[in-house]
C-alpha positions in Angstrom: 85.6 122.3 157.0 82.5 121.3 159.0 83.3 118.7 161.7 80.8 116.6 163.5 82.3 115.2 166.7 85.7 113.7 165.9 84.8 112.8 162.3 84.8 114.8 159.0 81.4 115.8 157.8 82.4 115.5 154.1 83.8 112.2 152.8 84.5 112.4 149.1 85.9 108.8 149.4 82.3 107.5 149.5 82.2 108.1 145.7 85.3 106.0 145.1 84.3 102.9 147.0 83.7 100.4 144.1 84.4 100.2 140.4 80.7 100.6 139.7 80.6 103.8 141.9 83.6 105.3 140.2 82.1 104.6 136.7 78.9 106.2 137.7 80.4 109.5 138.9 83.2 109.7 136.3 83.4 113.2 134.9 85.1 112.2 131.7 84.8 109.1 129.6 86.5 107.9 126.4 84.3 106.8 123.6 85.5 105.1 120.4 84.1 108.1 118.4 86.6 110.4 120.3 89.5 108.6 118.5 91.3 109.2 115.2 93.9 106.8 113.9 97.0 108.2 112.2 98.3 105.8 109.5 101.3 105.8 107.2 101.2 104.4 103.7 104.5 103.8 101.8 105.0 103.7 98.1 106.7 100.7 96.5 106.5 98.1 99.3 105.0 94.6 99.0 104.8 94.0 102.7 104.2 96.3 105.7 107.4 97.8 107.2 107.7 97.9 111.0 108.7 101.3 112.5 111.4 100.4 115.0 110.9 103.5 117.2 107.1 102.9 117.4 106.5 99.2 118.3 103.2 98.0 116.9 103.0 100.7 114.2 104.0 100.1 110.6 104.2 101.7 107.2 101.3 100.2 105.3 100.9 98.9 101.9 97.7 99.9 100.1 96.2 96.5 100.9 97.0 96.6 104.7 95.9 100.3 104.9 92.5 99.3 103.6 92.4 96.5 106.1 93.4 98.9 108.9 90.6 101.3 107.8 88.0 98.5 108.0 89.2 97.5 111.4 88.9 101.1 112.6 85.3 101.2 111.4 84.5 97.9 113.1 85.9 99.2 116.4 83.9 102.4 116.2 86.9 104.8 115.6 85.7 108.1 114.2 88.4 108.9 111.6 91.7 108.1 110.0 94.5 110.6 109.2 96.6 109.5 106.3 100.3 110.3 105.8 102.0 109.4 102.5 105.6 108.1 102.3 106.8 108.5 98.7 109.7 106.7 97.1 113.0 108.6 97.8 113.6 109.1 94.1 110.3 111.0 93.8 111.3 113.7 96.4 112.4 117.0 95.1 112.7 120.6 96.2 109.1 121.5 95.5 107.6 118.3 96.9 105.8 117.6 93.6 104.8 114.1 94.6 102.5 115.7 97.1 100.4 117.3 94.4 100.6 114.5 91.9 97.1 113.1 91.5 98.8 109.7 91.3 101.0 110.3 94.3 101.0 107.8 97.1 98.7 109.8 99.4 96.2 110.6 96.7 96.1 106.9 95.6 95.6 105.9 99.3 92.8 108.4 99.8 90.9 107.0 96.8 91.4 103.4 97.9 90.4 104.0 101.5 87.3 106.0 100.4 86.3 103.2 98.1 86.8 100.7 100.8 84.9 102.4 103.7 83.0 105.2 102.0 81.5 107.6 104.6 81.7 105.1 107.5 85.0 106.6 108.5 86.0 110.3 108.4 89.0 110.2 106.0 91.5 112.9 106.8 94.7 113.8 104.9 97.9 115.4 106.1 98.3 118.6 104.1 102.1 119.3 104.2 105.1 119.1 102.0 107.7 117.6 104.4 107.2 114.0 103.4 107.7 115.0 99.7 110.6 117.4 99.8 114.3 116.3 99.4 115.2 118.8 102.2 112.5 117.6 104.5 111.0 121.0 105.3 107.3 121.8 105.3 107.5 124.3 102.4 109.6 125.4 99.5 112.9 127.2 100.1 114.0 130.6 98.9 117.4 131.4 97.5 118.8 131.7 101.0 117.5 128.3 102.1 114.7 129.7 104.3 111.1 128.4 104.0 109.2 130.8 101.8 105.8 131.3 103.4 103.9 132.7 100.5 105.3 130.4 97.8 104.5 127.5 100.1 100.9 128.6 100.3 100.6 128.2 96.6 101.7 124.6 96.9 99.3 124.0 99.8 96.4 125.3 97.6 97.3 122.6 95.0 97.6 119.9 97.7 94.2 120.7 99.1 92.6 120.4 95.7 94.1 117.1 94.8 93.4 115.6 98.2 89.8 116.7 98.1 89.5 115.3 94.5 90.9 112.0 95.8 88.2 111.7 98.5 89.4 113.4 101.7 86.5 114.4 103.9 88.9 116.6 105.9 92.3 118.2 105.1 94.7 119.0 107.8 97.1 121.8 106.9 100.0 121.1 109.3 102.9 123.2 108.1 102.4 126.3 110.3 102.6 128.7 107.4 100.9 132.1 108.0 97.6 132.3 106.2 97.5 128.6 105.3 93.9 128.0 106.4 92.5 130.9 104.4 94.4 129.8 101.3 93.2 126.2 101.6 89.6 127.3 102.2 89.7 129.4 99.0 91.3 126.6 97.0 88.7 124.1 98.1 85.8 126.4 97.4 87.1 127.3 94.0 86.7 123.7 92.8 83.3 123.2 94.4 84.6 121.4 97.5 82.8 123.5 100.0 81.8 120.4 102.1 85.5 119.4 102.7 86.4 120.4 106.2 89.6 121.9 107.5 91.2 120.6 110.6 93.7 123.4 111.4 97.0 122.5 113.1 96.6 125.6 115.1 99.1 125.2 117.9 101.9 122.9 116.6 105.0 123.2 118.6 108.6 122.5 117.7 109.0 119.4 119.8 111.6 116.8 120.6 108.8 114.3 120.8 108.5 114.1 117.0 111.6 111.9 116.7 110.0 108.6 115.9 107.6 110.2 113.4 110.7 111.2 111.3 111.4 107.4 110.8 107.7 106.7 110.1 107.6 109.1 107.1 111.2 108.6 106.0 112.0 112.3 106.7 114.9 113.9 104.8 114.9 116.9 107.2 118.0 119.1 107.2 118.2 121.5 110.1 115.1 122.2 112.2 111.6 123.8 111.9 111.9 126.4 114.7 111.3 129.3 112.3 107.7 128.1 111.6 106.6 125.7 114.3 105.9 127.3 117.7 108.3 127.8 120.5 107.5 125.5 123.5 107.9 128.5 125.8 104.9 130.3 124.5 101.2 130.1 125.2 99.8 133.5 124.2 101.2 132.9 120.7 98.9 129.9 120.4 95.9 132.0 121.2 96.9 134.4 118.5 97.2 131.5 116.0 93.8 130.3 117.1 92.1 133.6 116.4 93.7 133.8 113.0 92.7 130.2 112.0 89.1 130.7 113.1 89.0 134.0 111.2 90.3 132.2 108.1 87.6 129.6 108.3 88.9 126.6 110.3 86.2 124.1 111.0 88.2 122.3 113.7 91.4 123.2 115.5 94.3 121.1 116.9 97.0 121.2 119.6 100.1 119.1 118.9 101.7 117.5 120.8 99.1 116.7 123.3 100.6 115.4 126.6 103.3 118.1 127.2 100.8 120.8 126.2 97.7 120.1 128.2 97.7 123.7 129.5 97.5 125.0 125.9 94.8 122.4 125.0 92.7 123.5 128.0 93.1 127.2 127.1 92.1 126.6 123.5 89.1 124.4 124.5 87.8 127.1 126.8 88.1 129.8 124.2 86.3 128.2 121.2 83.0 126.9 120.0 84.4 124.6 117.3 85.6 121.0 117.9 89.1 120.7 119.4 91.5 117.9 118.5 94.8 116.9 120.2 97.5 114.7 118.6 99.2 112.3 120.9 102.4 112.1 118.9 105.0 109.5 118.2 107.3 110.3 121.1 104.4 110.1 123.6 103.5 106.7 122.1 107.1 105.5 122.1 107.8 106.4 125.7 104.8 104.4 127.1 105.6 101.4 124.8 109.3 101.4 125.8 108.6 101.8 129.5 106.0 99.1 129.4 108.3 96.7 127.5 110.8 97.1 130.3 108.1 96.3 132.9 108.3 99.8 134.4 104.7 100.7 134.0 101.4 98.9 133.3 100.9 99.4 129.6 97.1 99.4 129.3 96.6 101.6 132.4 99.2 104.1 131.2 97.6 104.3 127.8 94.1 104.9 129.2 95.4 107.4 131.8 97.3 109.4 129.1 94.2 109.6 126.9 91.8 110.5 129.7 94.2 113.3 130.6 93.9 114.7 127.1 90.1 114.3 127.1 89.9 116.0 130.6 91.9 118.9 129.3 89.2 119.6 126.7 89.9 117.5 123.5 86.8 116.4 121.6 89.0 114.3 119.3 92.3 112.6 120.0 94.7 111.4 117.3 96.4 108.4 118.7 98.2 105.4 117.3 96.3 103.3 119.9 92.9 104.3 118.4 91.7 101.0 117.2 93.1 99.0 120.1 91.6 101.4 122.7 88.3 101.5 120.8 88.0 97.7 120.9 88.8 97.7 124.6 86.1 100.3 125.3 83.6 98.3 123.3 84.3 95.2 125.4 83.8 97.1 128.6 80.4 98.6 127.6 
């Protein structure tokens, strides 16, 4: 370090002196268009149902879902990712409610598309776990294991009904080998070449999914460690990334976000397609719970967590705070 007299020659603190200075030299900024709102729509309810493990988040009716979509548009949010929650009696081993054109997710897609058109990127979760009575992301074989290739056939059907219902983007999230290629072929076969694929490329088997299980009314028996990724592994994610890109993924995702920022940074450095990260239910719940107890400043913790994800390389962030944060950013500008 160069020293002049008894003083340091370099003073990085000069660039931190005032809020205006810090804003001017900030290397990363959140914008409303960086944000995607995950939303749950539940069949057969007349009023929204609060999710106890995710304060402030609810299972929507079709009416309140449309309202949430409009509010997201008004706040400048880029997209909405829809998850369907079917009636329990409609769950079965094959998850047939997930491919029923009149299933809850397809109905929700049509209604949201009719409400906001192309003003919001409408995304659909493409997975069977919400619709199966065993709660797994695919169909099971005679030994009770998830059958990869039989599941791919179901994903192809799901992609087609979701695209027909109005999805701009489908998000195959089950971590089946070959899922992106099968979904791309299925979409192209019915003339839906313009429907994009957001690949859940690095989706880890995580303890932070707990509150999500309540949100979708999960019937899961056992765990998903045979198809979701091992939290110990990073190179495996890069292999998954190469496969998804080769199969035609338009965008790729890392999930969860906060505990896997190293994976996110590695993926972002390696690709020339947009990169998403999903700040999942457990990440949300921890901040909300700590803030409720007065242990942290809620708003500052939310923004710091999102900036960390952006800094690691995410172009898009799925977060349950999307509309709230977008409104706050709009007020500051």
